[in-house]
N, C-alpha and C positions, 0 to 999 in steps of 0.2 A: 170257386163257382162256376158251373158250366154255362156256357155262351146263352143257352138255350133256356136257361132258370134265370140269366141275368134281364133278357129281353122278352120274358113271358108277359104275355098281355101287350105289348107295344105294337104298333105297325111298323115292321122291320122286316127284311128277307136277308136269310142267313145263306150266304154260299160257303160250302164248305164244312167241316165238322161241327155239328151243332152241340156236340158233347165235349168240346175242348173246355178243358179247364183254364180260367182266367186267374191271375193272381194278384191283378190291379187295373187300375184305370189312370190315364194320364192323357190330357191335351196338349202337353209340352214334350216334344220328341227327345228334349235334353233328360226328360226324366224316364225313359223308358228303360226298362231291364227286362229279362227274360219272363216270359208269361203275362206280359203286361198287355191290356187293349189300347191301343193306340185311337184317340178320338180326333179325327182329322177335319176339325171344324174350322171354317173360315173366321178370321178375325178382323179387326179394322183395318189393318194394313197388311194382312198376309193370308194365303189360301192354307188350309192346313195340308191339302194333298199336296204340296210342295215338300214336306216333310215325312211322307210314307217311305220313302227309301230310307232316310236316315233312322227311323223309328224301326224298321224292319231289321237294318244292321245291327242295331242296340238289343235286339231280341224280341221286339213286338212279338205277340202270339197271334193277335188278330187287329184288325182296322175297323173302326165305325166311320163311315162316310155316307155322303148324300148320291154316290152314282157307282155303279161298279166300274172298277179300275183293272181292265184287263191285262195290264202289265204286270199285274200282282196277283194273277189268277190262281197260284198256287197257295197264296195266303186266305186264311179264314177272312171273309169281309162281312161285316154287317150294314146293309143298306137302309138307311132312313131318309125316305123323301122329305119328311117334315120333322126334322129333329125339334125335341122339346126344348124351351129356352132353358138355360142352366147359367150359373155363373161359375168362373173359375175359381177352383177349391184347392190347386195344387201348387 
């Protein structure tokens, strides 16, 4: 699925290729494989952004976070200032 289709109708800003194909989603950097979107959300004791480097090294195609990460400007980033609540499912 293309990033633009995945986030259609949601209040996000996409930096990079909006037509990038995503093969899956994960908020656990250890479960990332090539083509997966890494959801860098904050947990009870960890900041999701602390795991972006690991996710990219494992092949993440893009990241979803709450602020633009300038050090990863070559990576497709989806910015959501008000992420919808969701429960972990992976």
